[in-house]
N, CA, C and O atoms as a Tripos MOL2 file, in Angstrom:
@<TRIPOS>MOLECULE
protein
  204   203    51     0     0
PROTEIN
NO_CHARGES

@<TRIPOS>ATOM
      1 N           0.8270   -1.2260    0.0060 N.3       1 UNK1
      2 CA          0.0240    0.0020    0.0180 C.3       1 UNK1
      3 C           0.8500    1.2770    0.0130 C.2       1 UNK1
      4 O           0.5300    2.2500   -0.6710 O.2       1 UNK1
      5 N           1.9430    1.2440    0.8110 N.am      2 UNK2
      6 CA          2.7190    2.4820    0.8490 C.3       2 UNK2
      7 C           3.4320    2.7330   -0.5000 C.2       2 UNK2
      8 O           3.5260    3.8870   -0.9180 O.2       2 UNK2
      9 N           3.9180    1.7340   -1.1660 N.am      3 UNK3
     10 CA          4.6100    1.8690   -2.4160 C.3       3 UNK3
     11 C           3.5910    2.3980   -3.4690 C.2       3 UNK3
     12 O           3.9350    3.2370   -4.3020 O.2       3 UNK3
     13 N           2.3730    1.9070   -3.4150 N.am      4 UNK4
     14 CA          1.3740    2.3110   -4.3480 C.3       4 UNK4
     15 C           1.0260    3.8220   -4.1290 C.2       4 UNK4
     16 O           0.8780    4.5830   -5.0860 O.2       4 UNK4
     17 N           0.9070    4.2080   -2.8780 N.am      5 UNK5
     18 CA          0.6710    5.5940   -2.5160 C.3       5 UNK5
     19 C           1.8060    6.5190   -2.9690 C.2       5 UNK5
     20 O           1.5930    7.6250   -3.4660 O.2       5 UNK5
     21 N           3.0380    5.9960   -2.7660 N.am      6 UNK6
     22 CA          4.2190    6.7370   -3.1940 C.3       6 UNK6
     23 C           4.2340    6.9690   -4.7210 C.2       6 UNK6
     24 O           4.5440    8.0560   -5.2070 O.2       6 UNK6
     25 N           3.8900    5.9150   -5.4360 N.am      7 UNK7
     26 CA          3.8520    6.0300   -6.8820 C.3       7 UNK7
     27 C           2.7980    6.9970   -7.3260 C.2       7 UNK7
     28 O           3.0260    7.8070   -8.2240 O.2       7 UNK7
     29 N           1.6280    6.9210   -6.6970 N.am      8 UNK8
     30 CA          0.5120    7.8200   -7.1050 C.3       8 UNK8
     31 C           0.8930    9.2580   -6.7770 C.2       8 UNK8
     32 O           0.5710   10.1570   -7.5540 O.2       8 UNK8
     33 N           1.5640    9.5100   -5.6560 N.am      9 UNK9
     34 CA          1.9670   10.8770   -5.2840 C.3       9 UNK9
     35 C           3.0080   11.3420   -6.2890 C.2       9 UNK9
     36 O           2.9430   12.4800   -6.7550 O.2       9 UNK9
     37 N           3.9360   10.5150   -6.6230 N.am     10 UNK10
     38 CA          5.0250   10.8690   -7.5840 C.3      10 UNK10
     39 C           4.4110   11.2200   -8.9620 C.2      10 UNK10
     40 O           4.8030   12.1920   -9.6080 O.2      10 UNK10
     41 N           3.4460   10.4000   -9.3770 N.am     11 UNK11
     42 CA          2.8000   10.6950  -10.7080 C.3      11 UNK11
     43 C           2.0110   12.0170  -10.6710 C.2      11 UNK11
     44 O           2.0700   12.7880  -11.6290 O.2      11 UNK11
     45 N           1.3140   12.2740   -9.6410 N.am     12 UNK12
     46 CA          0.5110   13.4870   -9.5790 C.3      12 UNK12
     47 C           1.4400   14.7570   -9.4410 C.2      12 UNK12
     48 O           1.1210   15.8300   -9.9540 O.2      12 UNK12
     49 N           2.5760   14.5860   -8.7380 N.am     13 UNK13
     50 CA          3.4120   15.7130   -8.6270 C.3      13 UNK13
     51 C           4.1710   16.0220   -9.8720 C.2      13 UNK13
     52 O           4.4820   17.1840  -10.1310 O.2      13 UNK13
     53 N           4.4830   15.0190  -10.6570 N.am     14 UNK14
     54 CA          5.1470   15.2960  -11.9140 C.3      14 UNK14
     55 C           4.2680   15.9760  -12.9430 C.2      14 UNK14
     56 O           4.7510   16.6500  -13.8530 O.2      14 UNK14
     57 N           2.9580   15.7850  -12.7820 N.am     15 UNK15
     58 CA          2.0040   16.4160  -13.7150 C.3      15 UNK15
     59 C           1.6100   17.8020  -13.3270 C.2      15 UNK15
     60 O           1.0000   18.5220  -14.1180 O.2      15 UNK15
     61 N           1.9420   18.1880  -12.1400 N.am     16 UNK16
     62 CA          1.5870   19.5330  -11.6280 C.3      16 UNK16
     63 C           2.3250   20.5780  -12.4050 C.2      16 UNK16
     64 O           3.5170   20.4240  -12.6730 O.2      16 UNK16
     65 N           1.6530   21.6380  -12.7750 N.am     17 UNK17
     66 CA          2.2540   22.6980  -13.5230 C.3      17 UNK17
     67 C           2.4050   22.4740  -15.0210 C.2      17 UNK17
     68 O           2.9480   23.3080  -15.7460 O.2      17 UNK17
     69 N           1.9170   21.3480  -15.4520 N.am     18 UNK18
     70 CA          2.0060   21.0330  -16.9300 C.3      18 UNK18
     71 C           1.1410   22.0790  -17.6840 C.2      18 UNK18
     72 O           0.0040   22.3640  -17.3070 O.2      18 UNK18
     73 N           1.7110   22.6120  -18.7200 N.am     19 UNK19
     74 CA          0.9990   23.5960  -19.5910 C.3      19 UNK19
     75 C           0.8710   24.9630  -18.9710 C.2      19 UNK19
     76 O           0.1550   25.8120  -19.5020 O.2      19 UNK19
     77 N           1.5240   25.1940  -17.8970 N.am     20 UNK20
     78 CA          1.4940   26.5310  -17.2670 C.3      20 UNK20
     79 C           2.7690   27.2910  -17.4550 C.2      20 UNK20
     80 O           3.8410   26.7690  -17.1510 O.2      20 UNK20
     81 N           2.6990   28.4700  -17.9310 N.am     21 UNK21
     82 CA          3.9300   29.3210  -18.0870 C.3      21 UNK21
     83 C           4.2420   29.9630  -16.8040 C.2      21 UNK21
     84 O           3.3500   30.0490  -15.9590 O.2      21 UNK21
     85 N           5.4190   30.4220  -16.5740 N.am     22 UNK22
     86 CA          5.7750   31.1780  -15.3590 C.3      22 UNK22
     87 C           4.8870   32.4180  -15.2280 C.2      22 UNK22
     88 O           4.4940   32.7740  -14.1160 O.2      22 UNK22
     89 N           4.5730   33.0610  -16.3090 N.am     23 UNK23
     90 CA          3.6530   34.2260  -16.2630 C.3      23 UNK23
     91 C           2.2940   33.8780  -15.7650 C.2      23 UNK23
     92 O           1.7200   34.5830  -14.9350 O.2      23 UNK23
     93 N           1.7560   32.7520  -16.2860 N.am     24 UNK24
     94 CA          0.4390   32.2630  -15.8410 C.3      24 UNK24
     95 C           0.4500   31.9030  -14.3700 C.2      24 UNK24
     96 O          -0.4970   32.1860  -13.6370 O.2      24 UNK24
     97 N           1.5420   31.2720  -13.9490 N.am     25 UNK25
     98 CA          1.6430   30.9100  -12.5390 C.3      25 UNK25
     99 C           1.6450   32.1710  -11.6500 C.2      25 UNK25
    100 O           0.9620   32.2060  -10.6260 O.2      25 UNK25
    101 N           2.3750   33.1510  -12.0230 N.am     26 UNK26
    102 CA          2.4100   34.3960  -11.2120 C.3      26 UNK26
    103 C           1.0280   35.0490  -11.2250 C.2      26 UNK26
    104 O           0.5660   35.5360  -10.1930 O.2      26 UNK26
    105 N           0.3640   35.0620  -12.3860 N.am     27 UNK27
    106 CA         -0.9120   35.7650  -12.4950 C.3      27 UNK27
    107 C          -1.9680   35.0130  -11.6840 C.2      27 UNK27
    108 O          -2.9300   35.6350  -11.2340 O.2      27 UNK27
    109 N          -1.8300   33.7220  -11.4830 N.am     28 UNK28
    110 CA         -2.8190   32.9150  -10.6920 C.3      28 UNK28
    111 C          -2.6740   33.1510   -9.2050 C.2      28 UNK28
    112 O          -3.5790   32.8060   -8.4450 O.2      28 UNK28
    113 N          -1.5620   33.7290   -8.7570 N.am     29 UNK29
    114 CA         -1.3860   33.9580   -7.3220 C.3      29 UNK29
    115 C          -2.2850   35.0900   -6.8560 C.2      29 UNK29
    116 O          -2.4400   36.1010   -7.5420 O.2      29 UNK29
    117 N          -2.8410   34.9190   -5.7490 N.am     30 UNK30
    118 CA         -3.7820   35.9580   -5.2250 C.3      30 UNK30
    119 C          -3.4280   36.3920   -3.8370 C.2      30 UNK30
    120 O          -4.1570   37.2050   -3.2670 O.2      30 UNK30
    121 N          -2.3500   35.9040   -3.2460 N.am     31 UNK31
    122 CA         -2.0280   36.2630   -1.9000 C.3      31 UNK31
    123 C          -1.4810   37.6940   -1.8620 C.2      31 UNK31
    124 O          -0.5750   38.0150   -2.6310 O.2      31 UNK31
    125 N          -1.9860   38.5280   -1.0200 N.am     32 UNK32
    126 CA         -1.4690   39.8380   -0.9000 C.3      32 UNK32
    127 C           0.0250   39.8810   -0.5700 C.2      32 UNK32
    128 O           0.4700   39.1830    0.3420 O.2      32 UNK32
    129 N           0.7790   40.6580   -1.2690 N.am     33 UNK33
    130 CA          2.2050   40.6830   -1.0830 C.3      33 UNK33
    131 C           2.9870   39.6650   -1.8990 C.2      33 UNK33
    132 O           4.2170   39.6550   -1.8520 O.2      33 UNK33
    133 N           2.3130   38.8260   -2.6310 N.am     34 UNK34
    134 CA          3.0190   37.8740   -3.4960 C.3      34 UNK34
    135 C           3.5750   38.5760   -4.7290 C.2      34 UNK34
    136 O           3.2590   39.7410   -4.9690 O.2      34 UNK34
    137 N           4.3690   37.9090   -5.4840 N.am     35 UNK35
    138 CA          5.0170   38.4930   -6.6640 C.3      35 UNK35
    139 C           4.0710   39.1810   -7.6610 C.2      35 UNK35
    140 O           4.4240   40.1720   -8.3010 O.2      35 UNK35
    141 N           2.8760   38.6300   -7.7660 N.am     36 UNK36
    142 CA          1.9100   39.2130   -8.7270 C.3      36 UNK36
    143 C           0.9930   40.2220   -8.1060 C.2      36 UNK36
    144 O           0.1920   40.8500   -8.7980 O.2      36 UNK36
    145 N           1.1010   40.3950   -6.7680 N.am     37 UNK37
    146 CA          0.1840   41.3370   -6.1090 C.3      37 UNK37
    147 C           0.9350   42.0020   -4.9560 C.2      37 UNK37
    148 O           0.6320   41.7760   -3.7840 O.2      37 UNK37
    149 N           1.9150   42.8190   -5.3120 N.am     38 UNK38
    150 CA          2.7990   43.3970   -4.2960 C.3      38 UNK38
    151 C           2.0490   44.3980   -3.4040 C.2      38 UNK38
    152 O           2.4680   44.6410   -2.2720 O.2      38 UNK38
    153 N           0.9480   44.9800   -3.8960 N.am     39 UNK39
    154 CA          0.2060   46.0140   -3.1450 C.3      39 UNK39
    155 C           1.0740   47.1420   -2.6170 C.2      39 UNK39
    156 O           0.9960   47.5360   -1.4540 O.2      39 UNK39
    157 N           1.8890   47.6350   -3.5050 N.am     40 UNK40
    158 CA          2.7960   48.7600   -3.1570 C.3      40 UNK40
    159 C           2.0060   50.0020   -2.8150 C.2      40 UNK40
    160 O           2.5010   50.8470   -2.0690 O.2      40 UNK40
    161 N           0.7990   50.1480   -3.3300 N.am     41 UNK41
    162 CA         -0.0060   51.3370   -2.9830 C.3      41 UNK41
    163 C          -0.4130   51.2870   -1.4990 C.2      41 UNK41
    164 O          -0.4800   52.3210   -0.8340 O.2      41 UNK41
    165 N          -0.6800   50.0940   -0.9990 N.am     42 UNK42
    166 CA         -0.9620   49.9570    0.4470 C.3      42 UNK42
    167 C           0.2250   50.2840    1.2900 C.2      42 UNK42
    168 O           0.1050   50.9520    2.3170 O.2      42 UNK42
    169 N           1.3850   49.8160    0.8640 N.am     43 UNK43
    170 CA          2.5750   50.1450    1.5970 C.3      43 UNK43
    171 C           2.9310   51.6010    1.6020 C.2      43 UNK43
    172 O           3.3460   52.1560    2.6200 O.2      43 UNK43
    173 N           2.7620   52.2300    0.4250 N.am     44 UNK44
    174 CA          2.9840   53.6880    0.3490 C.3      44 UNK44
    175 C           2.0630   54.4570    1.2900 C.2      44 UNK44
    176 O           2.4900   55.3960    1.9630 O.2      44 UNK44
    177 N           0.7800   54.0470    1.3320 N.am     45 UNK45
    178 CA         -0.2010   54.6980    2.2090 C.3      45 UNK45
    179 C           0.2470   54.5400    3.6850 C.2      45 UNK45
    180 O           0.2510   55.4980    4.4590 O.2      45 UNK45
    181 N           0.6110   53.3320    4.0280 N.am     46 UNK46
    182 CA          1.0390   53.1100    5.3720 C.3      46 UNK46
    183 C           2.2350   53.8770    5.7630 C.2      46 UNK46
    184 O           2.2890   54.4180    6.8670 O.2      46 UNK46
    185 N           3.2430   53.9540    4.8670 N.am     47 UNK47
    186 CA          4.4220   54.7340    5.0840 C.3      47 UNK47
    187 C           4.1130   56.2610    5.2150 C.2      47 UNK47
    188 O           4.6630   56.9550    6.0710 O.2      47 UNK47
    189 N           3.2460   56.7210    4.3610 N.am     48 UNK48
    190 CA          2.8450   58.1590    4.4530 C.3      48 UNK48
    191 C           2.1760   58.4630    5.8030 C.2      48 UNK48
    192 O           2.3670   59.5380    6.3730 O.2      48 UNK48
    193 N           1.4210   57.5400    6.2830 N.am     49 UNK49
    194 CA          0.7470   57.7650    7.5560 C.3      49 UNK49
    195 C           1.7920   57.7940    8.7460 C.2      49 UNK49
    196 O           1.5500   58.4450    9.7630 O.2      49 UNK49
    197 N           2.8770   57.1210    8.6000 N.am     50 UNK50
    198 CA          3.9350   57.1510    9.6430 C.3      50 UNK50
    199 C           4.7950   58.3700    9.6240 C.2      50 UNK50
    200 O           5.3520   58.7510   10.6530 O.2      50 UNK50
    201 N           4.9220   59.0050    8.4640 N.am     51 UNK51
    202 CA          5.8780   60.1380    8.3790 C.3      51 UNK51
    203 C           5.1500   61.4420    8.4540 C.2      51 UNK51
    204 O           5.7740   62.5010    8.4000 O.2      51 UNK51
@<TRIPOS>BOND
     1     1     2 1
     2     2     3 1
     3     3     4 2
     4     3     5 am
     5     5     6 1
     6     6     7 1
     7     7     8 2
     8     7     9 am
     9     9    10 1
    10    10    11 1
    11    11    12 2
    12    11    13 am
    13    13    14 1
    14    14    15 1
    15    15    16 2
    16    15    17 am
    17    17    18 1
    18    18    19 1
    19    19    20 2
    20    19    21 am
    21    21    22 1
    22    22    23 1
    23    23    24 2
    24    23    25 am
    25    25    26 1
    26    26    27 1
    27    27    28 2
    28    27    29 am
    29    29    30 1
    30    30    31 1
    31    31    32 2
    32    31    33 am
    33    33    34 1
    34    34    35 1
    35    35    36 2
    36    35    37 am
    37    37    38 1
    38    38    39 1
    39    39    40 2
    40    39    41 am
    41    41    42 1
    42    42    43 1
    43    43    44 2
    44    43    45 am
    45    45    46 1
    46    46    47 1
    47    47    48 2
    48    47    49 am
    49    49    50 1
    50    50    51 1
    51    51    52 2
    52    51    53 am
    53    53    54 1
    54    54    55 1
    55    55    56 2
    56    55    57 am
    57    57    58 1
    58    58    59 1
    59    59    60 2
    60    59    61 am
    61    61    62 1
    62    62    63 1
    63    63    64 2
    64    63    65 am
    65    65    66 1
    66    66    67 1
    67    67    68 2
    68    67    69 am
    69    69    70 1
    70    70    71 1
    71    71    72 2
    72    71    73 am
    73    73    74 1
    74    74    75 1
    75    75    76 2
    76    75    77 am
    77    77    78 1
    78    78    79 1
    79    79    80 2
    80    79    81 am
    81    81    82 1
    82    82    83 1
    83    83    84 2
    84    83    85 am
    85    85    86 1
    86    86    87 1
    87    87    88 2
    88    87    89 am
    89    89    90 1
    90    90    91 1
    91    91    92 2
    92    91    93 am
    93    93    94 1
    94    94    95 1
    95    95    96 2
    96    95    97 am
    97    97    98 1
    98    98    99 1
    99    99   100 2
   100    99   101 am
   101   101   102 1
   102   102   103 1
   103   103   104 2
   104   103   105 am
   105   105   106 1
   106   106   107 1
   107   107   108 2
   108   107   109 am
   109   109   110 1
   110   110   111 1
   111   111   112 2
   112   111   113 am
   113   113   114 1
   114   114   115 1
   115   115   116 2
   116   115   117 am
   117   117   118 1
   118   118   119 1
   119   119   120 2
   120   119   121 am
   121   121   122 1
   122   122   123 1
   123   123   124 2
   124   123   125 am
   125   125   126 1
   126   126   127 1
   127   127   128 2
   128   127   129 am
   129   129   130 1
   130   130   131 1
   131   131   132 2
   132   131   133 am
   133   133   134 1
   134   134   135 1
   135   135   136 2
   136   135   137 am
   137   137   138 1
   138   138   139 1
   139   139   140 2
   140   139   141 am
   141   141   142 1
   142   142   143 1
   143   143   144 2
   144   143   145 am
   145   145   146 1
   146   146   147 1
   147   147   148 2
   148   147   149 am
   149   149   150 1
   150   150   151 1
   151   151   152 2
   152   151   153 am
   153   153   154 1
   154   154   155 1
   155   155   156 2
   156   155   157 am
   157   157   158 1
   158   158   159 1
   159   159   160 2
   160   159   161 am
   161   161   162 1
   162   162   163 1
   163   163   164 2
   164   163   165 am
   165   165   166 1
   166   166   167 1
   167   167   168 2
   168   167   169 am
   169   169   170 1
   170   170   171 1
   171   171   172 2
   172   171   173 am
   173   173   174 1
   174   174   175 1
   175   175   176 2
   176   175   177 am
   177   177   178 1
   178   178   179 1
   179   179   180 2
   180   179   181 am
   181   181   182 1
   182   182   183 1
   183   183   184 2
   184   183   185 am
   185   185   186 1
   186   186   187 1
   187   187   188 2
   188   187   189 am
   189   189   190 1
   190   190   191 1
   191   191   192 2
   192   191   193 am
   193   193   194 1
   194   194   195 1
   195   195   196 2
   196   195   197 am
   197   197   198 1
   198   198   199 1
   199   199   200 2
   200   199   201 am
   201   201   202 1
   202   202   203 1
   203   203   204 2
@<TRIPOS>SUBSTRUCTURE
     1 UNK1         2 RESIDUE 1 A UNK
     2 UNK2         6 RESIDUE 1 A UNK
     3 UNK3        10 RESIDUE 1 A UNK
     4 UNK4        14 RESIDUE 1 A UNK
     5 UNK5        18 RESIDUE 1 A UNK
     6 UNK6        22 RESIDUE 1 A UNK
     7 UNK7        26 RESIDUE 1 A UNK
     8 UNK8        30 RESIDUE 1 A UNK
     9 UNK9        34 RESIDUE 1 A UNK
    10 UNK10       38 RESIDUE 1 A UNK
    11 UNK11       42 RESIDUE 1 A UNK
    12 UNK12       46 RESIDUE 1 A UNK
    13 UNK13       50 RESIDUE 1 A UNK
    14 UNK14       54 RESIDUE 1 A UNK
    15 UNK15       58 RESIDUE 1 A UNK
    16 UNK16       62 RESIDUE 1 A UNK
    17 UNK17       66 RESIDUE 1 A UNK
    18 UNK18       70 RESIDUE 1 A UNK
    19 UNK19       74 RESIDUE 1 A UNK
    20 UNK20       78 RESIDUE 1 A UNK
    21 UNK21       82 RESIDUE 1 A UNK
    22 UNK22       86 RESIDUE 1 A UNK
    23 UNK23       90 RESIDUE 1 A UNK
    24 UNK24       94 RESIDUE 1 A UNK
    25 UNK25       98 RESIDUE 1 A UNK
    26 UNK26      102 RESIDUE 1 A UNK
    27 UNK27      106 RESIDUE 1 A UNK
    28 UNK28      110 RESIDUE 1 A UNK
    29 UNK29      114 RESIDUE 1 A UNK
    30 UNK30      118 RESIDUE 1 A UNK
    31 UNK31      122 RESIDUE 1 A UNK
    32 UNK32      126 RESIDUE 1 A UNK
    33 UNK33      130 RESIDUE 1 A UNK
    34 UNK34      134 RESIDUE 1 A UNK
    35 UNK35      138 RESIDUE 1 A UNK
    36 UNK36      142 RESIDUE 1 A UNK
    37 UNK37      146 RESIDUE 1 A UNK
    38 UNK38      150 RESIDUE 1 A UNK
    39 UNK39      154 RESIDUE 1 A UNK
    40 UNK40      158 RESIDUE 1 A UNK
    41 UNK41      162 RESIDUE 1 A UNK
    42 UNK42      166 RESIDUE 1 A UNK
    43 UNK43      170 RESIDUE 1 A UNK
    44 UNK44      174 RESIDUE 1 A UNK
    45 UNK45      178 RESIDUE 1 A UNK
    46 UNK46      182 RESIDUE 1 A UNK
    47 UNK47      186 RESIDUE 1 A UNK
    48 UNK48      190 RESIDUE 1 A UNK
    49 UNK49      194 RESIDUE 1 A UNK
    50 UNK50      198 RESIDUE 1 A UNK
    51 UNK51      202 RESIDUE 1 A UNK
């Protein structure tokens, strides 16, 4: 059972990201502060409030 699970996990991980470009991967990210959503305007506002 363990070996079968290991094989299944290996197969699914090798297929992840297939057909996706680095640009599409970055565009799919939605976390605030991630590479595709730096939210620099929020940081500028916070900095302006501090100074």
